[in-house]
All heavy atoms as a GROMACS GRO file, in nm:
protein
  550
    1LYS      N    1  -3.480   3.013   5.989
    1LYS     CA    2  -3.534   2.921   5.889
    1LYS      C    3  -3.537   2.975   5.752
    1LYS      O    4  -3.506   2.911   5.658
    1LYS     CB    5  -3.692   2.892   5.937
    1LYS     CG    6  -3.750   2.793   5.852
    1LYS     CD    7  -3.893   2.758   5.889
    1LYS     CE    8  -3.951   2.660   5.789
    1LYS     NZ    9  -4.056   2.594   5.796
    2ALA      N   10  -3.549   3.109   5.736
    2ALA     CA   11  -3.549   3.169   5.602
    2ALA      C   12  -3.406   3.156   5.538
    2ALA      O   13  -3.390   3.133   5.426
    2ALA     CB   14  -3.588   3.313   5.609
    3ASP      N   15  -3.313   3.170   5.636
    3ASP     CA   16  -3.161   3.160   5.582
    3ASP      C   17  -3.145   3.014   5.531
    3ASP      O   18  -3.074   2.992   5.427
    3ASP     CB   19  -3.066   3.192   5.687
    3ASP     CG   20  -3.068   3.346   5.718
    3ASP    OD1   21  -3.100   3.424   5.628
    3ASP    OD2   22  -3.007   3.389   5.820
    4ALA      N   23  -3.195   2.926   5.609
    4ALA     CA   24  -3.169   2.781   5.568
    4ALA      C   25  -3.236   2.743   5.441
    4ALA      O   26  -3.184   2.675   5.355
    4ALA     CB   27  -3.220   2.696   5.686
    5GLU      N   28  -3.354   2.802   5.420
    5GLU     CA   29  -3.430   2.777   5.291
    5GLU      C   30  -3.357   2.844   5.181
    5GLU      O   31  -3.350   2.794   5.068
    5GLU     CB   32  -3.571   2.823   5.305
    5GLU     CG   33  -3.657   2.732   5.391
    5GLU     CD   34  -3.800   2.791   5.410
    5GLU    OE1   35  -3.827   2.899   5.348
    5GLU    OE2   36  -3.869   2.724   5.478
    6GLY      N   37  -3.301   2.964   5.198
    6GLY     CA   38  -3.220   3.029   5.100
    6GLY      C   39  -3.103   2.958   5.063
    6GLY      O   40  -3.066   2.939   4.945
    7ASP      N   41  -3.033   2.909   5.172
    7ASP     CA   42  -2.914   2.823   5.146
    7ASP      C   43  -2.945   2.698   5.067
    7ASP      O   44  -2.869   2.651   4.976
    7ASP     CB   45  -2.844   2.790   5.276
    7ASP     CG   46  -2.784   2.912   5.350
    7ASP    OD1   47  -2.757   3.017   5.272
    7ASP    OD2   48  -2.749   2.901   5.465
    8LEU      N   49  -3.054   2.634   5.104
    8LEU     CA   50  -3.096   2.519   5.035
    8LEU      C   51  -3.120   2.541   4.886
    8LEU      O   52  -3.078   2.468   4.797
    8LEU     CB   53  -3.219   2.456   5.102
    8LEU     CG   54  -3.279   2.328   5.028
    8LEU    CD1   55  -3.174   2.215   5.032
    8LEU    CD2   56  -3.411   2.288   5.094
    9ALA      N   57  -3.194   2.653   4.856
    9ALA     CA   58  -3.226   2.684   4.716
    9ALA      C   59  -3.097   2.712   4.644
    9ALA      O   60  -3.076   2.668   4.533
    9ALA     CB   61  -3.317   2.804   4.720
   10ASP      N   62  -2.999   2.785   4.704
   10ASP     CA   63  -2.872   2.822   4.643
   10ASP      C   64  -2.799   2.696   4.621
   10ASP      O   65  -2.735   2.681   4.506
   10ASP     CB   66  -2.794   2.925   4.735
   10ASP     CG   67  -2.677   2.975   4.665
   10ASP    OD1   68  -2.680   2.992   4.543
   10ASP    OD2   69  -2.575   2.990   4.729
   11THR      N   70  -2.788   2.602   4.717
   11THR     CA   71  -2.708   2.483   4.703
   11THR      C   72  -2.776   2.394   4.598
   11THR      O   73  -2.698   2.338   4.512
   11THR     CB   74  -2.705   2.413   4.838
   11THR    OG1   75  -2.649   2.498   4.932
   11THR    CG2   76  -2.625   2.280   4.829
   12THR      N   77  -2.904   2.387   4.591
   12THR     CA   78  -2.968   2.302   4.497
   12THR      C   79  -2.947   2.362   4.351
   12THR      O   80  -2.920   2.289   4.256
   12THR     CB   81  -3.126   2.300   4.522
   12THR    OG1   82  -3.147   2.246   4.657
   12THR    CG2   83  -3.193   2.216   4.426
   13SER      N   84  -2.950   2.497   4.340
   13SER     CA   85  -2.932   2.554   4.212
   13SER      C   86  -2.782   2.531   4.165
   13SER      O   87  -2.764   2.492   4.045
   13SER     CB   88  -2.955   2.701   4.222
   13SER     OG   89  -2.916   2.775   4.107
   14THR      N   90  -2.693   2.542   4.251
   14THR     CA   91  -2.554   2.514   4.218
   14THR      C   92  -2.529   2.364   4.184
   14THR      O   93  -2.463   2.331   4.084
   14THR     CB   94  -2.464   2.548   4.335
   14THR    OG1   95  -2.476   2.686   4.375
   14THR    CG2   96  -2.317   2.524   4.305
   15ARG      N   97  -2.597   2.278   4.257
   15ARG     CA   98  -2.586   2.136   4.228
   15ARG      C   99  -2.634   2.106   4.082
   15ARG      O  100  -2.578   2.026   4.012
   15ARG     CB  101  -2.663   2.044   4.330
   15ARG     CG  102  -2.637   1.897   4.307
   15ARG     CD  103  -2.754   1.810   4.362
   15ARG     NE  104  -2.882   1.850   4.297
   15ARG     CZ  105  -2.996   1.836   4.351
   15ARG    NH1  106  -3.005   1.787   4.472
   15ARG    NH2  107  -3.105   1.870   4.288
   16ASP      N  108  -2.746   2.166   4.052
   16ASP     CA  109  -2.817   2.144   3.925
   16ASP      C  110  -2.719   2.196   3.819
   16ASP      O  111  -2.704   2.130   3.708
   16ASP     CB  112  -2.948   2.209   3.922
   16ASP     CG  113  -3.056   2.146   4.007
   16ASP    OD1  114  -3.034   2.025   4.048
   16ASP    OD2  115  -3.153   2.210   4.037
   17ALA      N  116  -2.664   2.308   3.834
   17ALA     CA  117  -2.567   2.368   3.735
   17ALA      C  118  -2.444   2.272   3.724
   17ALA      O  119  -2.402   2.251   3.605
   17ALA     CB  120  -2.525   2.505   3.774
   18ASP      N  121  -2.395   2.224   3.834
   18ASP     CA  122  -2.281   2.135   3.827
   18ASP      C  123  -2.312   2.001   3.755
   18ASP      O  124  -2.233   1.951   3.684
   18ASP     CB  125  -2.229   2.103   3.971
   18ASP     CG  126  -2.158   2.227   4.026
   18ASP    OD1  127  -2.127   2.326   3.966
   18ASP    OD2  128  -2.134   2.218   4.154
   19GLN      N  129  -2.435   1.957   3.783
   19GLN     CA  130  -2.472   1.832   3.718
   19GLN      C  131  -2.491   1.853   3.566
   19GLN      O  132  -2.453   1.762   3.489
   19GLN     CB  133  -2.611   1.781   3.769
   19GLN     CG  134  -2.648   1.646   3.724
   19GLN     CD  135  -2.556   1.534   3.757
   19GLN    OE1  136  -2.514   1.525   3.875
   19GLN    NE2  137  -2.509   1.453   3.669
   20LYS      N  138  -2.544   1.970   3.527
   20LYS     CA  139  -2.558   1.987   3.385
   20LYS      C  140  -2.415   2.002   3.320
   20LYS      O  141  -2.395   1.944   3.211
   20LYS     CB  142  -2.632   2.124   3.353
   20LYS     CG  143  -2.646   2.157   3.209
   20LYS     CD  144  -2.715   2.293   3.198
   20LYS     CE  145  -2.736   2.331   3.050
   20LYS     NZ  146  -2.621   2.310   2.960
   21TYR      N  147  -2.325   2.071   3.390
   21TYR     CA  148  -2.184   2.086   3.332
   21TYR      C  149  -2.118   1.945   3.321
   21TYR      O  150  -2.064   1.920   3.219
   21TYR     CB  151  -2.108   2.170   3.429
   21TYR     CG  152  -1.959   2.182   3.392
   21TYR    CD1  153  -1.919   2.254   3.287
   21TYR    CD2  154  -1.863   2.113   3.461
   21TYR    CE1  155  -1.789   2.271   3.248
   21TYR    CE2  156  -1.726   2.123   3.427
   21TYR     CZ  157  -1.695   2.199   3.321
   21TYR     OH  158  -1.563   2.207   3.284
   22LEU      N  159  -2.141   1.860   3.425
   22LEU     CA  160  -2.080   1.727   3.415
   22LEU      C  161  -2.142   1.644   3.296
   22LEU      O  162  -2.070   1.576   3.231
   22LEU     CB  163  -2.109   1.656   3.550
   22LEU     CG  164  -2.063   1.508   3.556
   22LEU    CD1  165  -1.914   1.497   3.545
   22LEU    CD2  166  -2.106   1.445   3.683
   23ASN      N  167  -2.273   1.654   3.284
   23ASN     CA  168  -2.343   1.587   3.167
   23ASN      C  169  -2.281   1.636   3.030
   23ASN      O  170  -2.258   1.553   2.951
   23ASN     CB  171  -2.487   1.606   3.175
   23ASN     CG  172  -2.556   1.530   3.296
   23ASN    OD1  173  -2.490   1.447   3.358
   23ASN    ND2  174  -2.672   1.573   3.330
   24ASP      N  175  -2.270   1.758   3.019
   24ASP     CA  176  -2.219   1.817   2.898
   24ASP      C  177  -2.074   1.782   2.877
   24ASP      O  178  -2.033   1.742   2.761
   24ASP     CB  179  -2.229   1.978   2.899
   24ASP     CG  180  -2.369   2.028   2.892
   24ASP    OD1  181  -2.467   1.952   2.860
   24ASP    OD2  182  -2.391   2.146   2.929
   25LEU      N  183  -1.998   1.782   2.980
   25LEU     CA  184  -1.855   1.743   2.973
   25LEU      C  185  -1.837   1.602   2.935
   25LEU      O  186  -1.753   1.561   2.856
   25LEU     CB  187  -1.782   1.775   3.103
   25LEU     CG  188  -1.633   1.758   3.108
   25LEU    CD1  189  -1.563   1.851   3.003
   25LEU    CD2  190  -1.582   1.792   3.242
   26THR      N  191  -1.917   1.517   3.000
   26THR     CA  192  -1.916   1.368   2.968
   26THR      C  193  -1.951   1.347   2.827
   26THR      O  194  -1.882   1.262   2.751
   26THR     CB  195  -2.013   1.290   3.061
   26THR    OG1  196  -1.974   1.323   3.201
   26THR    CG2  197  -2.010   1.146   3.030
   27ALA      N  198  -2.058   1.414   2.770
   27ALA     CA  199  -2.095   1.398   2.629
   27ALA      C  200  -1.993   1.444   2.537
   27ALA      O  201  -1.954   1.373   2.435
   27ALA     CB  202  -2.228   1.473   2.602
   28THR      N  203  -1.918   1.557   2.569
   28THR     CA  204  -1.814   1.607   2.494
   28THR      C  205  -1.692   1.510   2.486
   28THR      O  206  -1.637   1.478   2.379
   28THR     CB  207  -1.764   1.744   2.542
   28THR    OG1  208  -1.875   1.834   2.534
   28THR    CG2  209  -1.648   1.802   2.466
   29CYS      N  210  -1.661   1.450   2.598
   29CYS     CA  211  -1.555   1.357   2.618
   29CYS      C  212  -1.581   1.229   2.536
   29CYS      O  213  -1.495   1.178   2.465
   29CYS     CB  214  -1.518   1.321   2.755
   29CYS     SG  215  -1.434   1.459   2.842
   30GLU      N  216  -1.706   1.183   2.543
   30GLU     CA  217  -1.737   1.068   2.461
   30GLU      C  218  -1.727   1.096   2.314
   30GLU      O  219  -1.683   1.009   2.243
   30GLU     CB  220  -1.886   1.019   2.500
   30GLU     CG  221  -1.888   0.960   2.643
   30GLU     CD  222  -2.024   0.927   2.694
   30GLU    OE1  223  -2.122   0.958   2.617
   30GLU    OE2  224  -2.037   0.873   2.798
   31GLN      N  225  -1.779   1.209   2.269
   31GLN     CA  226  -1.771   1.244   2.130
   31GLN      C  227  -1.622   1.251   2.085
   31GLN      O  228  -1.593   1.199   1.975
   31GLN     CB  229  -1.845   1.386   2.110
   31GLN     CG  230  -1.844   1.418   1.954
   31GLN     CD  231  -1.920   1.311   1.873
   31GLN    OE1  232  -2.026   1.278   1.908
   31GLN    NE2  233  -1.855   1.282   1.763
   32LYS      N  234  -1.544   1.310   2.163
   32LYS     CA  235  -1.398   1.330   2.127
   32LYS      C  236  -1.331   1.193   2.123
   32LYS      O  237  -1.255   1.165   2.034
   32LYS     CB  238  -1.334   1.415   2.227
   32LYS     CG  239  -1.369   1.568   2.210
   32LYS     CD  240  -1.283   1.657   2.299
   32LYS     CE  241  -1.325   1.800   2.289
   32LYS     NZ  242  -1.263   1.871   2.180
   33ALA      N  243  -1.366   1.104   2.212
   33ALA     CA  244  -1.304   0.967   2.207
   33ALA      C  245  -1.353   0.895   2.083
   33ALA      O  246  -1.276   0.827   2.021
   33ALA     CB  247  -1.354   0.890   2.331
   34THR      N  248  -1.477   0.908   2.043
   34THR     CA  249  -1.527   0.840   1.923
   34THR      C  250  -1.456   0.903   1.802
   34THR      O  251  -1.418   0.824   1.717
   34THR     CB  252  -1.680   0.870   1.914
   34THR    OG1  253  -1.745   0.810   2.024
   34THR    CG2  254  -1.745   0.801   1.784
   35ASP      N  255  -1.443   1.029   1.796
   35ASP     CA  256  -1.373   1.101   1.682
   35ASP      C  257  -1.232   1.055   1.674
   35ASP      O  258  -1.179   1.024   1.567
   35ASP     CB  259  -1.384   1.246   1.698
   35ASP     CG  260  -1.521   1.302   1.680
   35ASP    OD1  261  -1.613   1.231   1.635
   35ASP    OD2  262  -1.544   1.426   1.717
   36PHE      N  263  -1.164   1.038   1.797
   36PHE     CA  264  -1.022   0.992   1.794
   36PHE      C  265  -1.013   0.856   1.744
   36PHE      O  266  -0.920   0.834   1.658
   36PHE     CB  267  -0.971   1.001   1.938
   36PHE     CG  268  -0.835   0.952   1.950
   36PHE    CD1  269  -0.722   1.038   1.912
   36PHE    CD2  270  -0.800   0.828   2.000
   36PHE    CE1  271  -0.595   0.989   1.924
   36PHE    CE2  272  -0.675   0.788   2.016
   36PHE     CZ  273  -0.569   0.867   1.981
   37GLU      N  274  -1.099   0.770   1.776
   37GLU     CA  275  -1.103   0.633   1.730
   37GLU      C  276  -1.114   0.626   1.572
   37GLU      O  277  -1.052   0.552   1.498
   37GLU     CB  278  -1.198   0.537   1.796
   37GLU     CG  279  -1.179   0.512   1.943
   37GLU     CD  280  -1.052   0.430   1.960
   37GLU    OE1  281  -1.018   0.342   1.878
   37GLU    OE2  282  -0.983   0.459   2.065
   38ALA      N  283  -1.202   0.713   1.531
   38ALA     CA  284  -1.232   0.710   1.380
   38ALA      C  285  -1.107   0.767   1.308
   38ALA      O  286  -1.068   0.721   1.203
   38ALA     CB  287  -1.353   0.805   1.349
   39ARG      N  288  -1.037   0.866   1.360
   39ARG     CA  289  -0.921   0.922   1.306
   39ARG      C  290  -0.808   0.821   1.305
   39ARG      O  291  -0.730   0.811   1.213
   39ARG     CB  292  -0.871   1.052   1.367
   39ARG     CG  293  -0.959   1.171   1.335
   39ARG     CD  294  -0.906   1.298   1.380
   39ARG     NE  295  -0.861   1.309   1.518
   39ARG     CZ  296  -0.940   1.348   1.629
   39ARG    NH1  297  -1.064   1.381   1.600
   39ARG    NH2  298  -0.891   1.341   1.749
   40GLN      N  299  -0.795   0.745   1.420
   40GLN     CA  300  -0.689   0.648   1.428
   40GLN      C  301  -0.718   0.543   1.311
   40GLN      O  302  -0.623   0.501   1.256
   40GLN     CB  303  -0.694   0.575   1.565
   40GLN     CG  304  -0.650   0.665   1.681
   40GLN     CD  305  -0.506   0.700   1.660
   40GLN    OE1  306  -0.468   0.804   1.611
   40GLN    NE2  307  -0.417   0.615   1.708
   41GLN      N  308  -0.832   0.495   1.294
   41GLN     CA  309  -0.864   0.398   1.192
   41GLN      C  310  -0.831   0.462   1.049
   41GLN      O  311  -0.772   0.402   0.965
   41GLN     CB  312  -1.015   0.361   1.195
   41GLN     CG  313  -1.061   0.267   1.097
   41GLN     CD  314  -0.994   0.134   1.103
   41GLN    OE1  315  -0.967   0.077   1.215
   41GLN    NE2  316  -0.968   0.066   0.990
   42LEU      N  317  -0.870   0.579   1.030
   42LEU     CA  318  -0.841   0.646   0.897
   42LEU      C  319  -0.687   0.655   0.881
   42LEU      O  320  -0.645   0.626   0.763
   42LEU     CB  321  -0.898   0.788   0.898
   42LEU     CG  322  -0.887   0.872   0.770
   42LEU    CD1  323  -0.947   0.808   0.650
   42LEU    CD2  324  -0.934   1.013   0.794
   43ARG      N  325  -0.611   0.692   0.974
   43ARG     CA  326  -0.469   0.707   0.963
   43ARG      C  327  -0.410   0.564   0.934
   43ARG      O  328  -0.313   0.551   0.856
   43ARG     CB  329  -0.395   0.756   1.095
   43ARG     CG  330  -0.440   0.906   1.125
   43ARG     CD  331  -0.411   0.993   1.022
   43ARG     NE  332  -0.470   1.126   1.039
   43ARG     CZ  333  -0.576   1.167   0.980
   43ARG    NH1  334  -0.637   1.100   0.889
   43ARG    NH2  335  -0.626   1.289   1.005
   44ALA      N  336  -0.459   0.468   0.994
   44ALA     CA  337  -0.405   0.324   0.972
   44ALA      C  338  -0.439   0.289   0.833
   44ALA      O  339  -0.339   0.230   0.760
   44ALA     CB  340  -0.476   0.228   1.064
   45GLU      N  341  -0.550   0.325   0.776
   45GLU     CA  342  -0.580   0.297   0.635
   45GLU      C  343  -0.497   0.372   0.543
   45GLU      O  344  -0.452   0.328   0.441
   45GLU     CB  345  -0.736   0.319   0.606
   45GLU     CG  346  -0.818   0.216   0.680
   45GLU     CD  347  -0.970   0.264   0.677
   45GLU    OE1  348  -1.008   0.377   0.620
   45GLU    OE2  349  -1.050   0.191   0.730
   46GLU      N  350  -0.464   0.503   0.581
   46GLU     CA  351  -0.377   0.584   0.497
   46GLU      C  352  -0.234   0.522   0.489
   46GLU      O  353  -0.173   0.518   0.389
   46GLU     CB  354  -0.376   0.728   0.552
   46GLU     CG  355  -0.501   0.803   0.532
   46GLU     CD  356  -0.503   0.940   0.596
   46GLU    OE1  357  -0.413   0.968   0.688
   46GLU    OE2  358  -0.585   1.025   0.564
   47LEU      N  359  -0.186   0.481   0.604
   47LEU     CA  360  -0.059   0.416   0.621
   47LEU      C  361  -0.043   0.297   0.526
   47LEU      O  362   0.047   0.267   0.455
   47LEU     CB  363  -0.013   0.395   0.757
   47LEU     CG  364   0.023   0.516   0.838
   47LEU    CD1  365   0.042   0.467   0.983
   47LEU    CD2  366   0.145   0.589   0.791
   48GLU      N  367  -0.154   0.216   0.535
   48GLU     CA  368  -0.158   0.094   0.452
   48GLU      C  369  -0.160   0.129   0.298
   48GLU      O  370  -0.087   0.070   0.225
   48GLU     CB  371  -0.286   0.017   0.484
   48GLU     CG  372  -0.298  -0.115   0.415
   48GLU     CD  373  -0.422  -0.191   0.466
   48GLU    OE1  374  -0.462  -0.180   0.578
   48GLU    OE2  375  -0.490  -0.246   0.374
   49ALA      N  376  -0.233   0.229   0.261
   49ALA     CA  377  -0.233   0.283   0.120
   49ALA      C  378  -0.101   0.328   0.081
   49ALA      O  379  -0.055   0.299  -0.033
   49ALA     CB  380  -0.345   0.385   0.102
   50ILE      N  381  -0.032   0.405   0.153
   50ILE     CA  382   0.106   0.454   0.132
   50ILE      C  383   0.203   0.340   0.118
   50ILE      O  384   0.289   0.338   0.015
   50ILE     CB  385   0.147   0.550   0.235
   50ILE    CG1  386   0.064   0.685   0.231
   50ILE    CG2  387   0.301   0.581   0.221
   50ILE    CD1  388   0.083   0.776   0.344
   51GLU      N  389   0.195   0.240   0.199
   51GLU     CA  390   0.281   0.120   0.190
   51GLU      C  391   0.257   0.051   0.064
   51GLU      O  392   0.355   0.009  -0.008
   51GLU     CB  393   0.269   0.030   0.310
   51GLU     CG  394   0.318   0.089   0.442
   51GLU     CD  395   0.274   0.013   0.573
   51GLU    OE1  396   0.209  -0.091   0.552
   51GLU    OE2  397   0.320   0.052   0.670
   52LYS      N  398   0.138   0.036   0.022
   52LYS     CA  399   0.100  -0.034  -0.098
   52LYS      C  400   0.153   0.048  -0.216
   52LYS      O  401   0.216  -0.005  -0.316
   52LYS     CB  402  -0.053  -0.045  -0.117
   52LYS     CG  403  -0.094  -0.127  -0.236
   52LYS     CD  404  -0.059  -0.269  -0.226
   52LYS     CE  405  -0.118  -0.339  -0.345
   52LYS     NZ  406  -0.061  -0.474  -0.357
   53ALA      N  407   0.136   0.185  -0.221
   53ALA     CA  408   0.189   0.269  -0.327
   53ALA      C  409   0.342   0.265  -0.337
   53ALA      O  410   0.395   0.243  -0.451
   53ALA     CB  411   0.147   0.414  -0.297
   54ILE      N  412   0.412   0.257  -0.225
   54ILE     CA  413   0.558   0.242  -0.221
   54ILE      C  414   0.594   0.101  -0.278
   54ILE      O  415   0.688   0.097  -0.366
   54ILE     CB  416   0.616   0.264  -0.083
   54ILE    CG1  417   0.606   0.403  -0.043
   54ILE    CG2  418   0.761   0.219  -0.077
   54ILE    CD1  419   0.632   0.438   0.101
   55GLU      N  420   0.517   0.006  -0.248
   55GLU     CA  421   0.546  -0.129  -0.297
   55GLU      C  422   0.530  -0.128  -0.448
   55GLU      O  423   0.608  -0.184  -0.527
   55GLU     CB  424   0.447  -0.229  -0.235
   55GLU     CG  425   0.468  -0.375  -0.281
   55GLU     CD  426   0.369  -0.458  -0.213
   55GLU    OE1  427   0.339  -0.443  -0.089
   55GLU    OE2  428   0.309  -0.537  -0.283
   56ILE      N  429   0.423  -0.065  -0.497
   56ILE     CA  430   0.401  -0.062  -0.644
   56ILE      C  431   0.498   0.016  -0.714
   56ILE      O  432   0.554  -0.027  -0.818
   56ILE     CB  433   0.255  -0.009  -0.673
   56ILE    CG1  434   0.153  -0.109  -0.634
   56ILE    CG2  435   0.239   0.030  -0.824
   56ILE    CD1  436   0.008  -0.045  -0.621
   57ILE      N  437   0.536   0.134  -0.667
   57ILE     CA  438   0.633   0.218  -0.730
   57ILE      C  439   0.773   0.149  -0.740
   57ILE      O  440   0.841   0.166  -0.830
   57ILE     CB  441   0.647   0.357  -0.657
   57ILE    CG1  442   0.521   0.428  -0.681
   57ILE    CG2  443   0.765   0.434  -0.702
   57ILE    CD1  444   0.507   0.557  -0.593
   58GLY      N  445   0.807   0.073  -0.629
   58GLY     CA  446   0.930   0.003  -0.630
   58GLY      C  447   0.937  -0.128  -0.697
   58GLY      O  448   1.045  -0.182  -0.708
   59SER      N  449   0.827  -0.166  -0.747
   59SER     CA  450   0.824  -0.307  -0.814
   59SER      C  451   0.884  -0.302  -0.945
   59SER      O  452   0.907  -0.196  -1.009
   59SER     CB  453   0.677  -0.348  -0.829
   59SER     OG  454   0.608  -0.277  -0.930
   60ALA      N  455   0.919  -0.414  -1.002
   60ALA     CA  456   0.983  -0.438  -1.135
   60ALA      C  457   0.887  -0.396  -1.241
   60ALA      O  458   0.933  -0.350  -1.353
   60ALA     CB  459   1.032  -0.574  -1.153
   61ALA      N  460   0.760  -0.402  -1.221
   61ALA     CA  461   0.655  -0.374  -1.326
   61ALA      C  462   0.664  -0.229  -1.368
   61ALA      O  463   0.636  -0.200  -1.488
   61ALA     CB  464   0.521  -0.402  -1.278
   62VAL      N  465   0.709  -0.137  -1.278
   62VAL     CA  466   0.714  -0.002  -1.314
   62VAL      C  467   0.858   0.053  -1.326
   62VAL      O  468   0.882   0.169  -1.344
   62VAL     CB  469   0.630   0.096  -1.214
   62VAL    CG1  470   0.486   0.061  -1.233
   62VAL    CG2  471   0.678   0.076  -1.075
   63SER      N  472   0.948  -0.038  -1.303
   63SER     CA  473   1.097   0.003  -1.299
   63SER      C  474   1.127   0.053  -1.443
   63SER      O  475   1.103  -0.009  -1.536
   63SER     CB  476   1.178  -0.114  -1.261
   63SER     OG  477   1.309  -0.080  -1.262
   64GLY      N  478   1.198   0.165  -1.450
   64GLY     CA  479   1.238   0.224  -1.575
   64GLY      C  480   1.131   0.305  -1.645
   64GLY      O  481   1.154   0.364  -1.745
   65SER      N  482   1.007   0.301  -1.594
   65SER     CA  483   0.900   0.383  -1.661
   65SER      C  484   0.928   0.527  -1.653
   65SER      O  485   0.880   0.602  -1.746
   65SER     CB  486   0.766   0.351  -1.590
   65SER     OG  487   0.733   0.215  -1.615
   66ALA      N  488   0.987   0.579  -1.558
   66ALA     CA  489   1.017   0.724  -1.540
   66ALA      C  490   1.103   0.768  -1.663
   66ALA      O  491   1.070   0.877  -1.727
   66ALA     CB  492   1.086   0.759  -1.414
   67GLU      N  493   1.204   0.700  -1.699
   67GLU     CA  494   1.291   0.734  -1.808
   67GLU      C  495   1.206   0.737  -1.947
   67GLU      O  496   1.231   0.811  -2.034
   67GLU     CB  497   1.406   0.642  -1.823
   67GLU     CG  498   1.510   0.653  -1.698
   67GLU     CD  499   1.462   0.591  -1.575
   67GLU    OE1  500   1.381   0.493  -1.581
   67GLU    OE2  501   1.515   0.620  -1.472
   68LYS      N  502   1.116   0.642  -1.958
   68LYS     CA  503   1.049   0.622  -2.076
   68LYS      C  504   0.932   0.732  -2.093
   68LYS      O  505   0.906   0.775  -2.197
   68LYS     CB  506   0.983   0.482  -2.082
   68LYS     CG  507   0.911   0.446  -2.216
   68LYS     CD  508   0.883   0.298  -2.227
   68LYS     CE  509   0.782   0.250  -2.132
   68LYS     NZ  510   0.738   0.115  -2.160
   69HIS      N  511   0.863   0.764  -1.976
   69HIS     CA  512   0.746   0.847  -1.985
   69HIS      C  513   0.762   0.985  -1.944
   69HIS      O  514   0.683   1.075  -1.979
   69HIS     CB  515   0.630   0.787  -1.901
   69HIS     CG  516   0.582   0.651  -1.951
   69HIS    ND1  517   0.522   0.632  -2.073
   69HIS    CD2  518   0.606   0.527  -1.904
   69HIS    CE1  519   0.494   0.513  -2.097
   69HIS    NE2  520   0.550   0.437  -1.992
   70LEU      N  521   0.866   1.014  -1.868
   70LEU     CA  522   0.885   1.158  -1.827
   70LEU      C  523   0.992   1.220  -1.905
   70LEU      O  524   1.089   1.162  -1.950
   70LEU     CB  525   0.927   1.152  -1.676
   70LEU     CG  526   0.826   1.102  -1.576
   70LEU    CD1  527   0.886   1.103  -1.436
   70LEU    CD2  528   0.698   1.185  -1.578
   71PRO      N  529   0.974   1.360  -1.934
   71PRO     CA  530   1.077   1.425  -2.005
   71PRO      C  531   1.205   1.439  -1.938
   71PRO      O  532   1.206   1.454  -1.810
   71PRO     CB  533   1.018   1.559  -2.039
   71PRO     CG  534   0.913   1.585  -1.925
   71PRO     CD  535   0.863   1.443  -1.892
   72THR      N  536   1.319   1.423  -2.000
   72THR     CA  537   1.449   1.446  -1.939
   72THR      C  538   1.491   1.603  -1.942
   72THR      O  539   1.455   1.671  -2.034
   72THR     CB  540   1.552   1.366  -2.007
   72THR    OG1  541   1.555   1.402  -2.140
   72THR    CG2  542   1.532   1.220  -1.994
   73LEU      N  543   1.553   1.636  -1.836
   73LEU     CA  544   1.589   1.777  -1.824
   73LEU      C  545   1.732   1.793  -1.871
   73LEU      O  546   1.829   1.728  -1.858
   73LEU     CB  547   1.572   1.832  -1.690
   73LEU     CG  548   1.430   1.824  -1.630
   73LEU    CD1  549   1.427   1.875  -1.488
   73LEU    CD2  550   1.347   1.912  -1.715
   0.00000   0.00000   0.00000
């Protein structure tokens, strides 16, 4: 009977530790997923800004401005 109670206590302790690890791991994964989604949104916005900048730089409104405003070598 003493061995069975010892085994029960050991098993219960192991189960509790495993449950804590699972809870911590789940929380970490959820945080990483949230962070990933935020970074994906940020990257999409950055790409949009770069495309807009390329559009502006390539437009007729700024065409030839480099020759006028930048020193020639």
